[in-house]
SEZA-650291 format. One record per residue (C-alpha): residue number from 0; residue in three letters; chain; x, y, z. Coordinates in steps of 0.1 Angstrom, whole numbers. Example, Ala and Ser with C-alpha at 12.3 -4.5 7.8 and 13.67 -1.06 7.14 Angstrom:
<atoms>
{resi=0, resn=ALA, chain=A, X=123, Y=-45, Z=78}
{resi=1, resn=SER, chain=A, X=137, Y=-11, Z=71}
</atoms>
This chain:
<atoms>
{resi=0, resn=MET, chain=A, X=0, Y=0, Z=0}
{resi=1, resn=LYS, chain=A, X=13, Y=35, Z=-9}
{resi=2, resn=ASN, chain=A, X=22, Y=58, Z=19}
{resi=3, resn=TYR, chain=A, X=10, Y=94, Z=23}
{resi=4, resn=TYR, chain=A, X=39, Y=110, Z=4}
{resi=5, resn=GLU, chain=A, X=36, Y=86, Z=-25}
{resi=6, resn=ASP, chain=A, X=-1, Y=94, Z=-28}
{resi=7, resn=ILE, chain=A, X=6, Y=131, Z=-28}
{resi=8, resn=MET, chain=A, X=31, Y=128, Z=-56}
{resi=9, resn=GLN, chain=A, X=7, Y=106, Z=-76}
{resi=10, resn=LYS, chain=A, X=-20, Y=133, Z=-71}
{resi=11, resn=ILE, chain=A, X=3, Y=161, Z=-82}
{resi=12, resn=ASN, chain=A, X=12, Y=141, Z=-114}
{resi=13, resn=GLU, chain=A, X=-24, Y=134, Z=-121}
{resi=14, resn=ILE, chain=A, X=-33, Y=171, Z=-118}
{resi=15, resn=MET, chain=A, X=-4, Y=180, Z=-140}
{resi=16, resn=SER, chain=A, X=-16, Y=155, Z=-166}
{resi=17, resn=LYS, chain=A, X=-48, Y=176, Z=-167}
{resi=18, resn=ASN, chain=A, X=-27, Y=207, Z=-173}
{resi=19, resn=ASP, chain=A, X=-40, Y=223, Z=-141}
{resi=20, resn=TYR, chain=A, X=-6, Y=236, Z=-132}
{resi=21, resn=ASP, chain=A, X=-19, Y=263, Z=-108}
{resi=22, resn=GLU, chain=A, X=-36, Y=237, Z=-86}
{resi=23, resn=ALA, chain=A, X=-5, Y=214, Z=-87}
{resi=24, resn=PHE, chain=A, X=17, Y=244, Z=-77}
{resi=25, resn=LYS, chain=A, X=-6, Y=251, Z=-48}
{resi=26, resn=ILE, chain=A, X=-4, Y=216, Z=-35}
{resi=27, resn=VAL, chain=A, X=34, Y=215, Z=-38}
{resi=28, resn=CYS, chain=A, X=37, Y=248, Z=-19}
{resi=29, resn=GLU, chain=A, X=13, Y=235, Z=8}
{resi=30, resn=GLU, chain=A, X=34, Y=203, Z=13}
{resi=31, resn=LEU, chain=A, X=67, Y=223, Z=14}
{resi=32, resn=SER, chain=A, X=53, Y=246, Z=41}
{resi=33, resn=ALA, chain=A, X=43, Y=216, Z=63}
{resi=34, resn=PRO, chain=A, X=59, Y=215, Z=98}
{resi=35, resn=TYR, chain=A, X=77, Y=183, Z=88}
{resi=36, resn=VAL, chain=A, X=88, Y=172, Z=54}
{resi=37, resn=PRO, chain=A, X=110, Y=141, Z=49}
{resi=38, resn=GLN, chain=A, X=143, Y=151, Z=31}
{resi=39, resn=ASP, chain=A, X=137, Y=128, Z=1}
{resi=40, resn=PHE, chain=A, X=102, Y=140, Z=-4}
{resi=41, resn=GLU, chain=A, X=113, Y=176, Z=0}
{resi=42, resn=LYS, chain=A, X=138, Y=172, Z=-29}
{resi=43, resn=GLN, chain=A, X=110, Y=156, Z=-51}
{resi=44, resn=LEU, chain=A, X=87, Y=185, Z=-43}
{resi=45, resn=GLU, chain=A, X=113, Y=212, Z=-51}
{resi=46, resn=GLN, chain=A, X=121, Y=195, Z=-84}
{resi=47, resn=MET, chain=A, X=84, Y=193, Z=-92}
{resi=48, resn=GLN, chain=A, X=80, Y=229, Z=-82}
{resi=49, resn=LYS, chain=A, X=106, Y=240, Z=-108}
{resi=50, resn=ILE, chain=A, X=89, Y=219, Z=-135}
{resi=51, resn=ILE, chain=A, X=55, Y=234, Z=-128}
{resi=52, resn=MET, chain=A, X=69, Y=269, Z=-129}
{resi=53, resn=GLU, chain=A, X=84, Y=263, Z=-163}
{resi=54, resn=LYS, chain=A, X=50, Y=249, Z=-175}
{resi=55, resn=ILE, chain=A, X=32, Y=280, Z=-162}
{resi=56, resn=LYS, chain=A, X=56, Y=303, Z=-179}
{resi=57, resn=PHE, chain=A, X=53, Y=284, Z=-211}
{resi=58, resn=GLU, chain=A, X=15, Y=287, Z=-210}
{resi=59, resn=GLU, chain=A, X=16, Y=324, Z=-203}
{resi=60, resn=LYS, chain=A, X=38, Y=330, Z=-234}
{resi=61, resn=ASN, chain=A, X=15, Y=310, Z=-256}
{resi=62, resn=PHE, chain=A, X=-18, Y=325, Z=-244}
{resi=63, resn=THR, chain=A, X=-12, Y=353, Z=-269}
{resi=64, resn=ASN, chain=A, X=-20, Y=327, Z=-297}
{resi=65, resn=TRP, chain=A, X=-55, Y=320, Z=-283}
{resi=66, resn=ASN, chain=A, X=-88, Y=334, Z=-296}
{resi=67, resn=THR, chain=A, X=-125, Y=324, Z=-289}
{resi=68, resn=GLU, chain=A, X=-127, Y=303, Z=-320}
{resi=69, resn=LYS, chain=A, X=-98, Y=282, Z=-308}
{resi=70, resn=VAL, chain=A, X=-113, Y=279, Z=-274}
{resi=71, resn=ALA, chain=A, X=-146, Y=267, Z=-289}
{resi=72, resn=ASN, chain=A, X=-128, Y=241, Z=-311}
{resi=73, resn=ILE, chain=A, X=-109, Y=227, Z=-280}
{resi=74, resn=MET, chain=A, X=-142, Y=225, Z=-261}
{resi=75, resn=ALA, chain=A, X=-157, Y=204, Z=-289}
{resi=76, resn=LYS, chain=A, X=-130, Y=177, Z=-284}
{resi=77, resn=LYS, chain=A, X=-147, Y=155, Z=-259}
{resi=78, resn=LEU, chain=A, X=-120, Y=128, Z=-261}
{resi=79, resn=ASP, chain=A, X=-93, Y=152, Z=-250}
{resi=80, resn=GLN, chain=A, X=-110, Y=170, Z=-221}
{resi=81, resn=ASP, chain=A, X=-77, Y=176, Z=-202}
{resi=82, resn=SER, chain=A, X=-69, Y=203, Z=-228}
{resi=83, resn=HIS, chain=A, X=-101, Y=221, Z=-219}
{resi=84, resn=LEU, chain=A, X=-86, Y=235, Z=-187}
{resi=85, resn=MET, chain=A, X=-59, Y=254, Z=-207}
{resi=86, resn=ALA, chain=A, X=-85, Y=267, Z=-230}
{resi=87, resn=PHE, chain=A, X=-105, Y=281, Z=-201}
{resi=88, resn=ASP, chain=A, X=-74, Y=298, Z=-187}
{resi=89, resn=ALA, chain=A, X=-70, Y=315, Z=-220}
{resi=90, resn=LEU, chain=A, X=-107, Y=324, Z=-221}
{resi=91, resn=ARG, chain=A, X=-103, Y=344, Z=-190}
{resi=92, resn=GLY, chain=A, X=-84, Y=370, Z=-211}
{resi=93, resn=LEU, chain=A, X=-110, Y=368, Z=-240}
{resi=94, resn=ASN, chain=A, X=-147, Y=376, Z=-243}
{resi=95, resn=ALA, chain=A, X=-167, Y=345, Z=-234}
{resi=96, resn=ARG, chain=A, X=-199, Y=361, Z=-247}
{resi=97, resn=LEU, chain=A, X=-187, Y=356, Z=-283}
{resi=98, resn=ILE, chain=A, X=-190, Y=318, Z=-279}
{resi=99, resn=LEU, chain=A, X=-219, Y=317, Z=-254}
{resi=100, resn=GLU, chain=A, X=-240, Y=292, Z=-274}
{resi=101, resn=ASP, chain=A, X=-210, Y=268, Z=-275}
{resi=102, resn=ILE, chain=A, X=-206, Y=273, Z=-237}
{resi=103, resn=LYS, chain=A, X=-243, Y=267, Z=-231}
{resi=104, resn=ALA, chain=A, X=-241, Y=234, Z=-250}
{resi=105, resn=TYR, chain=A, X=-210, Y=224, Z=-231}
{resi=106, resn=LEU, chain=A, X=-225, Y=230, Z=-197}
{resi=107, resn=LEU, chain=A, X=-255, Y=208, Z=-206}
{resi=108, resn=ASP, chain=A, X=-234, Y=179, Z=-221}
{resi=109, resn=SER, chain=A, X=-235, Y=149, Z=-198}
{resi=110, resn=GLU, chain=A, X=-202, Y=136, Z=-213}
{resi=111, resn=ILE, chain=A, X=-182, Y=165, Z=-199}
{resi=112, resn=LYS, chain=A, X=-166, Y=161, Z=-165}
{resi=113, resn=PRO, chain=A, X=-184, Y=180, Z=-138}
{resi=114, resn=GLU, chain=A, X=-152, Y=197, Z=-125}
{resi=115, resn=TYR, chain=A, X=-144, Y=210, Z=-160}
{resi=116, resn=LYS, chain=A, X=-178, Y=227, Z=-161}
{resi=117, resn=THR, chain=A, X=-170, Y=244, Z=-129}
{resi=118, resn=PHE, chain=A, X=-138, Y=260, Z=-143}
{resi=119, resn=LEU, chain=A, X=-159, Y=273, Z=-172}
{resi=120, resn=ILE, chain=A, X=-186, Y=286, Z=-149}
{resi=121, resn=MET, chain=A, X=-160, Y=305, Z=-129}
{resi=122, resn=VAL, chain=A, X=-149, Y=323, Z=-161}
{resi=123, resn=LEU, chain=A, X=-185, Y=334, Z=-167}
{resi=124, resn=ILE, chain=A, X=-188, Y=346, Z=-131}
{resi=125, resn=GLU, chain=A, X=-155, Y=365, Z=-134}
{resi=126, resn=GLN, chain=A, X=-167, Y=381, Z=-167}
{resi=127, resn=LEU, chain=A, X=-201, Y=390, Z=-152}
{resi=128, resn=VAL, chain=A, X=-221, Y=373, Z=-180}
{resi=129, resn=ASP, chain=A, X=-256, Y=386, Z=-173}
{resi=130, resn=GLN, chain=A, X=-281, Y=360, Z=-184}
{resi=131, resn=GLU, chain=A, X=-295, Y=327, Z=-172}
{resi=132, resn=ILE, chain=A, X=-273, Y=297, Z=-179}
{resi=133, resn=LEU, chain=A, X=-285, Y=261, Z=-175}
{resi=134, resn=ILE, chain=A, X=-260, Y=236, Z=-161}
{resi=135, resn=GLU, chain=A, X=-262, Y=198, Z=-159}
{resi=136, resn=LYS, chain=A, X=-242, Y=180, Z=-132}
{resi=137, resn=ASN, chain=A, X=-244, Y=145, Z=-119}
{resi=138, resn=GLY, chain=A, X=-279, Y=141, Z=-132}
{resi=139, resn=SER, chain=A, X=-292, Y=174, Z=-118}
{resi=140, resn=LYS, chain=A, X=-298, Y=207, Z=-135}
{resi=141, resn=ILE, chain=A, X=-296, Y=243, Z=-121}
{resi=142, resn=SER, chain=A, X=-300, Y=277, Z=-137}
{resi=143, resn=ILE, chain=A, X=-278, Y=305, Z=-126}
{resi=144, resn=ASN, chain=A, X=-270, Y=341, Z=-137}
{resi=145, resn=PRO, chain=A, X=-232, Y=343, Z=-134}
{resi=146, resn=ALA, chain=A, X=-233, Y=381, Z=-130}
{resi=147, resn=LYS, chain=A, X=-256, Y=378, Z=-100}
{resi=148, resn=TYR, chain=A, X=-241, Y=346, Z=-85}
{resi=149, resn=ASN, chain=A, X=-226, Y=350, Z=-51}
{resi=150, resn=LEU, chain=A, X=-193, Y=332, Z=-55}
{resi=151, resn=ARG, chain=A, X=-180, Y=344, Z=-21}
{resi=152, resn=GLU, chain=A, X=-209, Y=327, Z=-4}
{resi=153, resn=ALA, chain=A, X=-202, Y=295, Z=-22}
{resi=154, resn=GLN, chain=A, X=-165, Y=297, Z=-13}
{resi=155, resn=ASP, chain=A, X=-174, Y=304, Z=23}
{resi=156, resn=ILE, chain=A, X=-192, Y=270, Z=24}
{resi=157, resn=LEU, chain=A, X=-160, Y=253, Z=14}
{resi=158, resn=LYS, chain=A, X=-141, Y=273, Z=41}
{resi=159, resn=ASP, chain=A, X=-167, Y=263, Z=67}
{resi=160, resn=ILE, chain=A, X=-163, Y=227, Z=58}
{resi=161, resn=GLU, chain=A, X=-125, Y=229, Z=60}
{resi=162, resn=LEU, chain=A, X=-127, Y=247, Z=93}
{resi=163, resn=LYS, chain=A, X=-150, Y=221, Z=108}
{resi=164, resn=ILE, chain=A, X=-126, Y=193, Z=97}
{resi=165, resn=GLU, chain=A, X=-96, Y=213, Z=110}
{resi=166, resn=GLN, chain=A, X=-113, Y=217, Z=145}
{resi=167, resn=THR, chain=A, X=-120, Y=180, Z=146}
{resi=168, resn=ILE, chain=A, X=-88, Y=163, Z=135}
{resi=169, resn=TYR, chain=A, X=-59, Y=188, Z=128}
{resi=170, resn=ASP, chain=A, X=-44, Y=186, Z=163}
{resi=171, resn=SER, chain=A, X=-44, Y=148, Z=164}
{resi=172, resn=ASN, chain=A, X=-35, Y=141, Z=127}
{resi=173, resn=PRO, chain=A, X=-23, Y=170, Z=105}
{resi=174, resn=SER, chain=A, X=-16, Y=146, Z=76}
{resi=175, resn=LEU, chain=A, X=-51, Y=134, Z=76}
{resi=176, resn=PHE, chain=A, X=-63, Y=170, Z=76}
{resi=177, resn=THR, chain=A, X=-43, Y=177, Z=45}
{resi=178, resn=ILE, chain=A, X=-59, Y=148, Z=27}
{resi=179, resn=CYS, chain=A, X=-94, Y=160, Z=39}
{resi=180, resn=GLN, chain=A, X=-86, Y=194, Z=24}
{resi=181, resn=HIS, chain=A, X=-79, Y=178, Z=-10}
{resi=182, resn=ILE, chain=A, X=-111, Y=157, Z=-8}
{resi=183, resn=ALA, chain=A, X=-132, Y=188, Z=2}
{resi=184, resn=ASN, chain=A, X=-119, Y=208, Z=-28}
{resi=185, resn=THR, chain=A, X=-125, Y=179, Z=-52}
{resi=186, resn=TYR, chain=A, X=-161, Y=176, Z=-39}
{resi=187, resn=PHE, chain=A, X=-166, Y=213, Z=-42}
{resi=188, resn=TYR, chain=A, X=-154, Y=216, Z=-78}
{resi=189, resn=ASN, chain=A, X=-174, Y=185, Z=-88}
{resi=190, resn=VAL, chain=A, X=-208, Y=197, Z=-75}
{resi=191, resn=PHE, chain=A, X=-205, Y=235, Z=-78}
{resi=192, resn=PRO, chain=A, X=-228, Y=254, Z=-82}
{resi=193, resn=ILE, chain=A, X=-253, Y=228, Z=-71}
{resi=194, resn=LEU, chain=A, X=-246, Y=233, Z=-34}
{resi=195, resn=ASN, chain=A, X=-278, Y=219, Z=-19}
{resi=196, resn=PHE, chain=A, X=-279, Y=215, Z=19}
{resi=197, resn=ASP, chain=A, X=-316, Y=209, Z=22}
{resi=198, resn=LYS, chain=A, X=-311, Y=171, Z=28}
{resi=199, resn=PHE, chain=A, X=-279, Y=172, Z=48}
{resi=200, resn=THR, chain=A, X=-257, Y=195, Z=69}
{resi=201, resn=LEU, chain=A, X=-222, Y=208, Z=67}
{resi=202, resn=ASN, chain=A, X=-214, Y=185, Z=97}
{resi=203, resn=ASP, chain=A, X=-227, Y=155, Z=77}
{resi=204, resn=LEU, chain=A, X=-204, Y=164, Z=48}
{resi=205, resn=ALA, chain=A, X=-174, Y=171, Z=70}
{resi=206, resn=MET, chain=A, X=-177, Y=137, Z=86}
{resi=207, resn=ALA, chain=A, X=-181, Y=119, Z=53}
{resi=208, resn=ILE, chain=A, X=-149, Y=136, Z=41}
{resi=209, resn=ILE, chain=A, X=-130, Y=125, Z=72}
{resi=210, resn=MET, chain=A, X=-142, Y=89, Z=67}
{resi=211, resn=LYS, chain=A, X=-132, Y=90, Z=30}
{resi=212, resn=ALA, chain=A, X=-97, Y=103, Z=40}
{resi=213, resn=CYS, chain=A, X=-94, Y=75, Z=66}
{resi=214, resn=ASP, chain=A, X=-103, Y=50, Z=40}
{resi=215, resn=SER, chain=A, X=-77, Y=64, Z=16}
{resi=216, resn=LEU, chain=A, X=-50, Y=60, Z=42}
{resi=217, resn=GLY, chain=A, X=-62, Y=26, Z=53}
{resi=218, resn=ILE, chain=A, X=-68, Y=37, Z=89}
{resi=219, resn=VAL, chain=A, X=-98, Y=32, Z=112}
{resi=220, resn=LEU, chain=A, X=-117, Y=64, Z=122}
{resi=221, resn=GLU, chain=A, X=-112, Y=69, Z=159}
{resi=222, resn=GLU, chain=A, X=-144, Y=69, Z=179}
{resi=223, resn=SER, chain=A, X=-133, Y=100, Z=198}
{resi=224, resn=LEU, chain=A, X=-133, Y=120, Z=165}
{resi=225, resn=GLU, chain=A, X=-169, Y=110, Z=157}
{resi=226, resn=LEU, chain=A, X=-179, Y=124, Z=191}
{resi=227, resn=LYS, chain=A, X=-165, Y=158, Z=181}
{resi=228, resn=ILE, chain=A, X=-191, Y=164, Z=154}
{resi=229, resn=ASP, chain=A, X=-229, Y=163, Z=157}
{resi=230, resn=PHE, chain=A, X=-238, Y=145, Z=124}
{resi=231, resn=ASN, chain=A, X=-265, Y=123, Z=110}
{resi=232, resn=LYS, chain=A, X=-251, Y=88, Z=104}
{resi=233, resn=GLU, chain=A, X=-275, Y=80, Z=75}
{resi=234, resn=ASN, chain=A, X=-269, Y=112, Z=57}
{resi=235, resn=THR, chain=A, X=-231, Y=108, Z=62}
{resi=236, resn=MET, chain=A, X=-231, Y=73, Z=47}
{resi=237, resn=ILE, chain=A, X=-250, Y=86, Z=16}
{resi=238, resn=LEU, chain=A, X=-225, Y=114, Z=12}
{resi=239, resn=LEU, chain=A, X=-196, Y=89, Z=16}
{resi=240, resn=SER, chain=A, X=-210, Y=68, Z=-12}
{resi=241, resn=GLU, chain=A, X=-212, Y=100, Z=-33}
{resi=242, resn=LEU, chain=A, X=-175, Y=108, Z=-25}
{resi=243, resn=ASN, chain=A, X=-165, Y=72, Z=-35}
{resi=244, resn=ASN, chain=A, X=-181, Y=78, Z=-69}
{resi=245, resn=ILE, chain=A, X=-163, Y=111, Z=-73}
{resi=246, resn=ILE, chain=A, X=-129, Y=103, Z=-61}
</atoms>
């Protein structure tokens, strides 16, 4: 079974394979700033950091060659969805309204990965696109107006989940908390903006994330940790099943 550090390196490589160099760089920096970093692992991270920085600089130089037509063409390539992320980064400096019909079709396409739709929605929010947009994710649909969407409120939900997890496990197991953070972020980007807490609470989700992190490390959840959060067991198990399907 892989240890924590091997899992982190694998995760970074997987993220880089999707061309999400900003997220990979963020994880590397988080790991390098940890209170304790094994020497061998530190060297691997520092080497990875240099590679990512070179990739980011290369992308920045080549963004000048992008236009909305090229972005739309990349979006249409369903068999190469990893390249979509780079296209969306480029779209941030362009006018998304020029390809809005392509974007609407993309956001309703069930073959597109949910997290990729999130990155595209973020661009629309950033550019204050002022019209109702229908989004399909995981079998559910929601209509939002990007210009009126409260992104900070949604981001605060993620922060609240991370804070609840931090208060529960950080002191006893910082490494487990780091993995929980990654799982929480993955969940957020997978379901955003369908953040529906009518059927469960933040506590239910926080405990499901902790359970998922324990499973990934092959450790048993301590009973004392369960007592720190007031959660609904049935809801938590449903959410854990959802996390298993996502991650």
